[in-house]
N, C-alpha and C positions, 0 to 999 in steps of 0.2 A: 714596557713603553713606547711605543712609536715618537722618532723626531716630527714634531708637528707639523716645521717649515719642510719639510719635506713632502709632506700631502697636503697642504694647501698653499695653492697660487695667493699673493701678494700684489696689489694697485704698487708701482716704483714709476713708473713715467707716462707723465699727461704734457701733452703738451702742443705749443702751438709753432707751425715749423713753413718755414717759408722754402717754396721753394726755388734753388737756386738755378734753376734752368726757366723757368716763366713766368715763376711770378706771382703764383696762385699759393695761398693763406691753406692749413688746413692741422686740423690739431691730431695727434699720431695718438693712441692709447699701447702700453702695453702689459705684458702682468709677467710677474718670476716666481719664479720658485725654485726653491735651494737642491743644487744636483740636479736641475733638468733646463736648466735655463744653452739656446743651444742657439746659432745666428739663425733670427729672422729677414726676410727681406720685408717692406709695403711699398707701395707705391703711389708718386703724385697721381693725385683721381682727378686731375688735368693733360700731361702729355707723359705717363708712363714713367717716368724716371724711379728710377729702384732705387731704394734706402735699405740700407741694415741698422739691426740691432739685435743683444744679444736678448732671447726672451724665452718664455714659456710655452705659447703660442704664437700663431703671427699676429703681430700689433694689429686696431683698426684704427680705418682714418676716413676725417669726415672735410668734404671743402667746407670752408668757411669763404675764403671770397677764391673768384675768378682767376684764370691765366692774369696778367698783363701787361704781354709783350706781343699782344699783335699776333701772334702765328698762329697757327692754326696745326703745327704737324708736332708726330709726334719722341717722343725722348729717343737717341738708337741706344739701348741695353745693352752690352758685350754679353 
């Protein structure tokens, strides 16, 4: 008998987030899978700032509202 949770992903994270660099609002969705969650990066859709979460796949990001800081630059990720 196999471990069902080790072979099936399940939705866990789905929230609206505001970028702390440019102020845009976006939705981030990720999935978890027991034994397969690693550090995954996702990026602000407006300025490119990198964020990280533990998940089994790279999160999906959807823009809700554009940046509010009045700039056009990109975030300088290290």
